[in-house]
C-alpha positions, 0 to 999 in steps of 0.5 A: 757167083759174085766174082769171076775166075782167073786161074791158069795152070801150065806144064812146060819147059823153061825157055830162058834162065830167070831174071830177078830184080827188086822193085824200089820198095824192095820186093823181089820179082823174077821173070822167065818164059815157059814153052807149052807144046801140044801135038795132034793129028789132022783129019788127013792123018798129018801130025802137027805140033804147036808151041805156046809161050808164056811170060811168067812173073813171080813175086817175093819169096816165090820169085827168090825160089824160082830164081834159085831153082829154075834153069833153062830147059827144066820142066815146071808146073806153074799155077797163077792168073793172067794179067795184061799190062800196057805202056807206051813204047818209044815210038809212041805206040801202045804196047801190051804184054800178057803175063802169067802171075805165078802163085805156085811153082813145082819142079817136075823133072830130076834135080840138076846134078851139076855143081852149084845146084840146089842141095838134096834137102831143099824140101820142095815137094817135087823133089821128095820122091824118086820116080820108083817111089810113086805109088801108081 
């Protein structure tokens, strides 16, 4: 294999509403967090829960889509790659942040019903079928 592979797929719940901004060159960038939980049983039959938080960043058209459709608590599928960036903090210490740079976002829960939500004909694949229409 000539190159490497950096691919991440997560399913979880959005932890905070997205924040969208624009770069000086005019590119849209949206960031939000996603909580992914897992549950397992120890050899002593004790049930344990663990939650991992992912910092997600979307760019351009996907950034605008995420900003308009995602709200805190929604269940989402995010696919992309991991990227770690570093900077120097005000205290002179080097800081690091690992982010999931999104290439795909799918909504996995029902469309929000409150006023101001996306229209019924938004056209996103996760909104096309009702649960009773899924053939399995």
